[in-house]
C-alpha positions in Angstrom: 0.1 0.0 0.0 1.0 3.5 -0.3 1.4 6.3 2.2 -1.2 9.1 2.3 -0.6 12.7 2.0 -1.9 14.8 4.9 -5.6 14.7 5.4 -8.2 17.4 4.8 -10.8 17.9 7.6 -14.3 19.0 7.0 -17.0 19.6 9.7 -20.7 18.5 10.0 -22.6 16.4 12.2 -20.2 13.8 11.3 -16.9 15.6 10.8 -15.5 14.0 7.7 -11.9 13.2 7.6 -10.7 13.0 4.0 -7.6 10.9 3.4 -6.1 11.5 0.0 -4.7 8.2 -1.2 -1.7 8.6 -3.2 -1.3 6.5 -6.4 1.9 5.8 -8.4 1.3 9.0 -10.2 2.1 11.0 -7.1 4.8 9.1 -5.6 7.1 11.2 -7.6 5.8 14.3 -5.8 7.3 13.0 -2.5 4.9 10.6 -0.8 6.7 7.5 0.0 5.7 3.9 0.5 5.1 3.0 4.3 2.8 0.0 4.9 2.5 0.5 8.6 1.6 4.1 8.6 -0.6 4.0 5.4 -4.0 2.8 7.0 -6.1 5.7 8.5 -7.1 5.8 12.3 -10.7 4.6 12.0 -13.2 6.2 14.1 -15.3 4.2 16.7 -18.3 5.0 18.7 -19.6 8.6 17.9 -16.2 9.8 16.4 -16.3 11.3 12.9 -16.9 9.4 9.8 -13.7 8.5 8.0 -13.8 8.8 4.2 -11.3 8.1 1.6 -10.8 9.2 -2.0 -11.4 7.0 -4.8 -9.7 8.4 -8.0 -11.5 8.1 -11.4 -10.1 5.3 -13.5 -10.6 2.3 -15.7 -10.7 -1.4 -14.5 -11.8 -4.7 -15.5 -15.1 -5.7 -14.0 -16.3 -9.2 -13.4 -14.7 -12.7 -13.0 -11.3 -11.7 -14.3 -9.6 -14.8 -12.7 -12.2 -17.0 -14.4 -12.8 -18.7 -11.1 -14.6 -22.0 -11.8 -17.1 -21.4 -8.9 -18.0 -18.0 -10.2 -21.6 -17.5 -11.1 -22.8 -16.7 -14.7 -23.8 -13.2 -13.6 -20.1 -12.2 -13.1 -19.5 -12.6 -16.8 -18.5 -11.3 -19.3 -15.5 -9.6 -17.6 -15.6 -6.1 -19.2 -13.6 -2.9 -18.9 -15.5 0.0 -17.0 -14.6 3.6 -16.7 -15.4 5.5 -13.4 -15.2 8.9 -14.9 -15.3 11.0 -11.6 -13.3 10.6 -8.4 -15.6 10.0 -5.3 -15.4 9.6 -1.5 -16.2 6.3 0.1 -16.5 5.5 3.8 -13.5 3.6 5.0 -15.5 1.2 7.0 -19.0 -0.2 6.8 -21.4 2.1 8.7 -21.2 1.1 12.3 -24.1 0.8 14.7 -22.9 4.0 16.6 -22.9 6.0 13.5 -26.3 4.6 12.4 -27.9 5.3 15.8 -26.5 8.8 15.9 -28.5 9.7 12.7 -31.4 7.4 12.9 -31.9 7.2 16.6 -32.6 3.4 16.5 -30.5 0.2 16.0 -32.0 -2.7 13.9 -29.0 -5.0 14.2 -29.2 -8.6 15.5 -25.6 -8.5 16.8 -25.2 -5.5 19.1 -22.1 -3.4 19.5 -21.1 0.2 18.8 -18.1 -0.7 16.3 -19.9 -3.6 14.6 -21.3 -2.8 11.3 -25.1 -2.0 11.4 -26.9 -4.9 9.8 -30.4 -6.6 9.5 -31.9 -3.4 7.7 -33.6 -2.9 4.5 -32.4 -1.1 1.5 -34.8 1.7 1.9 -33.7 2.2 5.4 -30.1 2.6 4.3 -31.0 5.0 1.6 -33.0 7.1 4.3 -29.9 7.1 6.5 -28.0 8.6 3.5 -30.5 11.3 3.1 -30.7 12.0 6.9 -27.0 12.2 7.2 -26.8 14.6 4.1 -29.3 16.9 5.8 -27.3 16.8 9.0 -24.3 18.1 7.3 -26.2 20.6 5.2 -25.8 18.7 1.9 -28.4 18.0 -0.8 -30.2 14.6 -0.7 -29.7 12.3 -3.3 -32.8 10.0 -2.9 -36.4 10.9 -3.8 -39.3 8.6 -4.0 -38.2 6.2 -1.4 -40.8 3.5 -0.7 -42.1 0.1 -1.7 -43.2 1.1 -5.2 -39.8 0.7 -7.0 -39.9 4.3 -7.8 -36.7 5.5 -5.9 -34.8 7.9 -7.8 -31.2 8.9 -7.2 -29.8 12.3 -8.2 -26.1 11.4 -8.9 -25.2 15.2 -9.2 -26.2 15.9 -5.5 -23.5 16.4 -3.0 -25.0 14.3 -0.3 -24.5 10.6 0.7 -25.7 7.7 -1.2 -25.1 4.1 -1.7 -22.4 3.2 -4.2 -23.2 1.9 -7.7 -22.1 -1.8 -8.2 -19.4 -0.6 -10.6 -18.0 2.0 -8.0 -18.1 -0.7 -5.4 -16.0 -3.1 -7.2 -13.6 -0.7 -8.4 -13.1 0.5 -5.0 -12.9 -2.9 -3.6 -10.2 -3.9 -6.1 -8.0 -1.1 -5.4 -6.1 -1.7 -8.6 -5.9 -5.5 -8.4 -7.2 -8.1 -10.7 -7.2 -11.0 -8.2 -9.9 -12.6 -6.1 -9.3 -10.4 -3.1 -7.3 -7.3 -2.9 -4.8 -9.3 -0.8 -4.4 -12.0 -3.6 -6.0 -15.2 -5.4 -8.1 -17.5 -3.2 -6.8 -21.1 -2.8 -9.6 -22.5 -0.4 -13.0 -21.5 -1.6 -14.9 -23.0 1.5 -14.7 -22.4 5.2 -11.7 -24.8 6.0 -9.0 -24.9 5.8 -8.7 -21.2 6.2 -7.9 -19.4 2.8 -4.6 -17.3 3.7 -5.5 -14.3 1.4 -9.2 -14.0 2.8 -8.0 -14.3 6.4 -6.0 -11.3 5.7 -8.7 -9.2 4.0 -11.7 -9.9 6.1 -14.1 -12.0 8.2 -16.0 -15.0 6.9 -17.0 -18.5 7.9 -13.4 -19.6 8.2 -12.5 -17.2 10.9 -15.4 -15.1 12.3 -16.8 -17.6 14.6 -20.3 -17.1 13.2 -20.5 -13.4 14.2 -19.8 -10.0 12.5 -16.7 -8.3 13.9 -15.8 -4.6 14.7 -14.8 -2.8 11.7 -11.3 -2.3 10.5 -9.7 -5.3 12.1 -8.4 -6.6 8.9 -5.9 -5.3 6.3 -7.1 -2.3 4.4 -6.7 -2.2 0.5 -4.7 0.3 -1.5 -7.3 2.9 -1.1 -7.5 2.5 2.7 -10.8 0.5 2.7 -11.5 -2.0 5.2 -13.9 -5.1 5.2 -14.6 -4.9 1.4 -14.3 -8.7 1.7 -16.8 -10.3 4.2 -18.0 -9.2 7.7 -21.4 -8.1 6.3 -23.1 -8.0 3.0 -22.9 -4.4 1.4 -25.9 -2.8 -0.5 -25.4 -1.1 -3.8 -27.8 1.3 -5.7 -28.2 -1.0 -8.7 -31.2 -3.2 -9.4 -29.9 -6.8 -10.1 -30.0 -8.5 -13.5 -27.8 -11.5 -14.0 -27.3 -10.7 -17.7 -26.7 -7.0 -17.2 -22.9 -7.3 -18.0 -23.7 -8.3 -21.7 -25.3 -5.0 -22.2 -24.0 -2.5 -19.6 -22.5 0.8 -20.5 -18.6 1.1 -20.4 -18.7 4.3 -18.5 -20.4 4.9 -15.2 -23.0 2.1 -15.3 -25.7 2.4 -12.9 -27.7 -0.8 -13.3 -30.7 -1.9 -15.3 -34.3 -0.8 -15.1 -35.8 -1.8 -11.6 -36.1 -5.4 -11.4 -37.5 -5.9 -7.9 -34.3 -6.9 -6.5 -31.0 -4.9 -5.7 -27.3 -5.9 -5.8 -25.3 -6.8 -2.7 -21.5 -7.3 -2.5 -18.7 -8.5 -0.4 -20.0 -11.6 1.2 -20.6 -12.0 4.9 -19.2 -13.5 8.2 -21.0 -16.7 7.6 -20.2 -17.2 4.0 -17.7 -19.3 2.2 -14.5 -17.4 0.9 -15.8 -17.9 -2.6 -18.8 -15.6 -2.0 -16.4 -12.8 -0.7 -14.4 -12.3 -4.0 -14.2 -8.8 -5.6 -16.4 -10.0 -8.4 -19.1 -11.9 -6.6 -22.5 -10.4 -6.9 -25.8 -11.4 -5.5 -29.3 -10.0 -5.1 -31.6 -9.5 -2.4 -35.4 -8.0 -1.9 -34.9 -4.5 -0.9 -37.8 -4.3 1.4 -36.9 -7.3 3.4 -34.5 -7.4 6.3 -31.7 -9.9 5.6 -29.3 -11.4 8.0 -25.9 -9.9 7.8 -26.7 -7.1 5.3 -25.1 -3.7 5.9 -23.8 -0.9 3.9 -21.2 1.8 3.3 -21.7 5.2 1.9 -20.1 7.3 -0.9 -20.4 11.0 -2.0 -19.1 13.4 -4.5 -15.5 14.8 -3.8 
């Protein structure tokens, strides 16, 4: 990983600390490699949200390793351009952060530093709107409800869920392997897969419970728990055939299908379900075990 340049701090109900991640392009400007100092100090309890900058760029999305236990919906692998940099929360939204905005905690496994989970897609979107209002930002979502009419204003400066393409691009952090730490060798729970064990919590190491955020290795962008711990919701509706016709620049999913995309796998899943390219669906108005989220917003 690469050492960050000095952070910029912004204030709000959650004081957002933006950690500028330096890519190879900026190394020549004086930032040096330092693995131990690279990862940001991640907030706990009611401390500020920690956001990291994800630069614009192009990557190959999908089952690039051609893993035999990948699902058909992960193909074809295809190049996607994320045209604008964005900010993403360094961790999954914690229960303390959720309660500070929403005043309640829907989680099955209770703990301030555990990711909030067991909530609906609409509740996650409502959280984004309320957090935006607390910080004096424009809300991104309108028409939230059960009628499949939710609209996202991607030009708004408030918080929202990542698109599926943004999520995978951020998760990979410039890699083309199964996990940001490397390729998987053991797809199930046992024996423990060495690379997944470095990256996150799954059935091989979590002891059937989500864990406090930021305990495993961050990726090159400074993002924690992109593999495992809890499922993470995306904006996109789910269509298993979408990759065959999706746009090459800033894809935002198909027309509403009645289900939404989730990524990352969870603490009770096999390693194979926690790969960067693995995609699954869920019913947005139903509470699902081990389902959480992280947020993004414009730079």
